[in-house]
N, C-alpha and C positions, 0 to 999 in steps of 0.2 A: 598396748595402745588404749585399752578401755579406761584405765585411770588417767591417762594423759588428756582425755577430752573432758573438760569441766562441764558441770551442768549449765543450763541456759542462764541462770541467775548468778553464776560465779565465774564470769569470763574475765573480768578485770583481775590482774595480778599485781601484788605490791612490787614496786621498783626497788631493787636491792642496790646498795652502794657498790661502787666498782670493786672494792676489796672483797666483797662477799658474792660477787656475781659468779654463778656456777659456770664451769667450762662448757663450751659449745659442743665439743666432741669428747667422748669418754671411751676408754677401751672396753671391749666386751670380754665375756668369759672365754671366747675362742682364742683371743690373744693370750690370756693367762694360761690356758691349757697348752698352747703351742710353746710358749717360753718355758713352762714348767717341764713339759715332756722332753724338749730338746736339751735343757740343762741337766735333767736327770740322766738321760742317756749318755751325755758327754762325761758326767762325773763317774758313772758306772764303768764306762769304757776306759777312762784314764786310770781309775783305781785298780781295776782288774786286768788292765793291759790288754783289753779286747779291742782289736781294730774293727772288727765287724760291728760291734755295738756303736763305735764312733761313726762308722759309715751309715749306720741306721739312723742316727740323729741328723746327718747332713741334709736330707730333703726338708726336714722341719725348719732347720736354720735358714737354708737358702729361700724356701718358700715364704717364711715370715719376713725375711729381709727384703725380698722383692716386693711383697705387698705393702711394706712400710716405707718404700722409697719416696713416695709422695703422699703426705698426709693432708687431709682436708682441713680447711680453716673456716669456711663460711657455712652456716646452716641453710637449708632450703627455704625459699620464699613461697608464699601462697597468694594467689589472686583469684577472686571469684567474680565472674561476669554473668549477669542475668540478661536474658533476652528482653529487649525493650518492647513488650507487648502488654496489652490489658488482659489480665488473666481472669477467667470466669470459673465459677464452680464447675467441676468436671472437665475443665480445659487442661491443655498441656502446660507443664511447667518445665522450662528448659534453662539450664545453667551450665556453665563451663568452668571447671576448676583447673587453674594453671599451677603446676609445680615447677618452680624456676631454680635452676642450678647455676649460681653465679661463681662457683668455685672452678679451679683448674683440675679437679679430680672428679672422675665419674662416680655417680651414686649407683652402687650396685642394686640397691632396693630402697624405694621410698614407700613406706606404709602410711596410708591415709585413712582416717576414720571421720565420718560426718555424723553429727547429731542433727536431728530435724524435728519439726513439729509433727504431732500425730496426724495432722490433717494434710500433710504433704506425703504423698506416696511416691518415693524415689527408689528405683531398683538398686542403684549403685550405693545408696546410703544404708542398705540393710546389712552390709558386711564390709569389712576393711578392704580397701583397694590397694594393690601393689603395682609398682612400675619402676623401671630403670630409666635414669635420666643421665645423658652424657654431659660432659663438662661444657658449660656455657650454653646449654640447650634448655628447652622447656618441654615438660610432659603435660599432656592434657587428659582430663577425666571428664567425660560427659555425664551430667546429672539430668536425667530425663524422667518425667513422671506426670502426676496429675495433682491438682489442687482439689481436695475433697469437700472443703467447707469455706464459706466466706470469712473474711477477717484478715488480719495481718499475722503472718506466721514466720517463725524464725527458721532459717536454713543455716545451721551452724550452732555452736562453734565447730570449727574444723581443725583437727590436729594432724600433724605429719611428722614422722621421724625417719631419718635416712641412715642407711648403712653403707660404708665405704671401706676400701682397702681389703676387699674380699671378706667383709664381715668382721674385721678386727676392730673397727671403730664405729660407733653409732652416735648420732646427734641427739641433743636434747629435743623434746617435742616442741614444735612450733605451732602456736595456736592462732587461728584467724577468727576474729570476732564474727558473730552471726550477722547475716543479712536479712532484712525484713522483706517479705514477699507479700504483696497485696493481692488478695483473691476477692474479686467482686461477686456479689450475690447474683445467682442466675435468675433472671426475670422471666416469669411465665407470661405467655401472650395474654395481655389484658386489654380490653376495649370497653369503653362506656360511650354509647352512641347517643344518649339522651342529652337534652339541653341542661345547662347548669341552672341552679335555682336563682342565682343572682350574679349576672355578668355586669360588673360595674367599672371595668377598666376603660381605657380610651379606644383601643383598637383590638381586634381579635377575631375569633371564628365562631363565637357563640351569639345567638340571637338574644337581644335584650328587649325590655319593654319600653325603651326610650326611642323617640323618633330620630332618624338619621339617614345618611346616604348609604343604602345597602340594597340588596335584592329581595328582601323579605317584605311582602306587601302588607301594609297595616290598614289601608282604606283609601278613600278618595275624598279630597277636600278642595275648597276653592283656591284659586291661584292667588298667591300673595307675594309681597316684596321678597326678593332673594331666591324665589323658586326658579329652577332651571327650566328652560324651554323643552328640553328633551323629556321632562317629567309630565308634560301635558297629556292628559287622557282625552283624545279627540272625540271618542264616541260619547263619553259622558258630557263633554263640553258642548257638542252639537245638540244633544237632547235637552240640556239645561239652558242653553242659550248664553252661557258665560263659561270662562275658562276654569277647568278643574285639573288638578294634578294628582298623581298617584303618590300617596304617602307611604314611606317605608320605615322599617325598624333598623336601628343601627346594630352592627356587629361589634361586640366588645369581648375583651378577654376576662377571665375569671381568676380568682385566687383559690388554691386548694391548700389547706393546712393539714399536714399529716402529724398526728399526735401519737407517739409511740409510748406504750406503757411498758416500762422496763423494771417495774418493782418486783416482778415474780418470774421465775423460770421453772418449767416442768417439762416432762417428756424426755425421751432419749434421742439425742442428736446423733444420727448416723451419717452425716454428711450428705453429699448429693445422691449417693446410692442407697441411703437408708432412710430411717424415719426422721421426722422434723420435730424439734422442740418448739416452745413458744417463741423464743427469740429468732429461731430460723424462719418460722412463718411470718413473724413481724417484719423482719428485715427484707425478706424476699417480696412480701406484699407491698411494702413501702417503696421498694425499688421499682416494681412493676407499675404502680399507680403514678409515681413521679415521672417515670419515663413516658407514660402515655400522655399525661397532661402537658409536660414540657415540650413534647414533640408537636402538640397542637398549638403551642404559643402561649399557654397559660402560665401564670405565676404560681410557684410552689414554695411553701415554707415547711419546716419541720420543727418539732418541739418534743422534748422528752418529758414524760410524766415520771418524775423520780427526784431524788435529792439534788442531782447535778443540774437538771433542767437545761441541758444544752439547747441552743436555738439559733440556727442560721437564718438569716433574713430571707424574705420572700424575693424571688427573682425569676426570670425566664431565660430560656436559651440553653445552648449546649454547655456553656460554662457552669450554669447552675446545676445541670444534670451531673457533671463531673464532681461538683462540690457535694451534691447529695450522696453520690456513691462513696466519696471519701469520708463523709460524715457517718454514713451507715457502718463503715468498717470499725468504728470506735464504739459501737453500741455494746453495752455490757449490762448485766443485771446489777442494779444498784440498791436493791432492798426497798423497804417501805419508805414512802415520802415522810411520814411521821411528824411529830412535834406540832400537829394541828395546823401547820402552814399549808397553804394551797400553792403548789409549784406551778400551777397553770392558772394564772390570774386572767380575768376577762380581758384586760387591756393588751395582753400579749397576742391575742387572736383577733384578726381583722373582723369587723362586724359584717362585712360582705363576703367573707370566705366560706367555702364549703369545708367543714371540719370532719375529717375522716380519722376516727380514733381506733387504733389497733390495740386491742386489749384482751387479755384472757379473763378479765373480771374476777381475778383471784384476790386482789387487794380490796379491802372494804371501802376505801375511799375512791375507787375507780368509778363506781356507780354514782356516787355523790358528785364527782367531777363532771360526769356526763350530764347530770341533772343541772348543774350550775351553768354549763355552757348552753344547754338548750333553753334554760330560763332566761338567759341574757339575750336571746333573739338570734343566736347562731343556727345555721343549718348543720345539724350534727348527724353523722352516720357512724355507728359502732360496728367494727369488724371483729368478730370473735376469733381469736387466734389460738384458743385451746385446742390441743391435738384431738382428733376424732376419737382416739382411745380413751380420752379423759385422764383422770388421775389413777394411779395404781399405788396403793399403800401396802407396806409390808404386813404380812400376816402375823399370827401368833396370839391374837386376841379375838374372842368371839364377837367383840363389839366393833371391830374395825369395819366390817361390811355394813353394819347398821349405821355407823357414823358416816360412811361414805354415801350411803343412800340418802340420809338426811341432808348432807351437804349438797348433793345434786338437786334435791327438791328445793332447797333454799335458793340455789343458783337459778333454777328455772323460774322460780317466783320473781327473782330480781329481773331477769330478762323480760318476763311478761309485764312487769310494772313499767319498765323502760319503754317497751313498745306501746303500751296503753297511753303513755304521756308524750308520745311524739318522737321518741328516739328509736329509730329502726335498728335492729341488731341482726346482722347476717354473718354467716360463717364464710371464711375465705375459701373459695373454690376455683381460683384462677380467672380465666376469661369469663366475662359476664357476671361476676360476683355482685356488682353494684348496679347493674342495669335496672332492675325492677325498683330498687330503692330510689335511685336518682330520678326515675320517671315519676314516681309518686311525689318526691320532694319538689320537682319542677312543676308538677301539675297543681300542687296546693301551696306554692310559694307565696302567692298573693292572698291566700285565704287566712282568716284569723286562726291562730293555733292555741290549743289549750295549754295553760301554764302548768309547770310541774309543781307538785306540792312538796 
């Protein structure tokens, strides 16, 4: 059965002409042995005139004839049914494999083997499964396990071969194409309770600096045309001798732009139960931040820093949240941006957006990209996604450790220069990772900022 299950990349098989199509059922070695033994005993008995030898061959002849009285014609069919649920890292993965017997002959044994992605832990897929299926019936195999890492993972291809007529005939392997299982990233509880630096939408939950109808008091002013009577402050009006109204600030929504650096990947990904690589931290952090702001009614957009530069538009609501999750499943390392072109042009990011850049700062152009965004007047926050263990280089040379120390010093120097010029850099640590940074950005949003050199 192992050679019958092709690799994931070689599922498609060439279609042979009808004249060259292989037979569905082929005889086994058991049938050859039964016929050879029965014929040999009959020949010996007849030649030697031994009746007892002929009688000894009789059970083999009768048993083979009884087993071959009804030969199978149709191969088994396979059908895979996946449970219609949203699967999250560490959550259950449930599937049901149906082995269908459309023939009029019972399958004595159906041997099933399943290939799977290394990030799907399924107990039934670790070894071949065998079952008997009666004529016109269906056999079920439950595939239960866990999804260990975010992404789209293949369950399959699945191969099955049946044996009938007491094992005298076996079918050619039937291969079922793989099914794609989407496993969404597990979002850590993330909260950012501070105000946004620039809330510029029409409606929302953030306090803005613009006057409007809300509950945030901005001051008291004289009554004017268009003011509502319920806004009159009677205490101030009685003291001043003329009508005054309470002025309020409007509540508006904000846009959060998540910029994912996919040019470099390092660290060992151990799934939900192990360590996290750069892409693991990037995807999980992006999902947590997007979930938080979309649930608050803000608009969220995403952009890749890499050769592909995928970019879904900014939107709000549950539909956008599902779009973000599907978009994150396709995140892959793409290598250097290269060619001197800037994949993140200034016009691709709204001037009123809070730009959260998730980057390990391993690509030389990442720091320059942060500098260009900050110099263009955007509010930029850099989230360091490099694993806490940092980089581990193979040994064998006395200069490896020294080179690693120099690289770390250079990287710390880069981080310090970014902070000095107004680009805060924080490490992702789940809930509260951005609270202090957002508080400082909101506090000094209206103050003049130093330009980047």
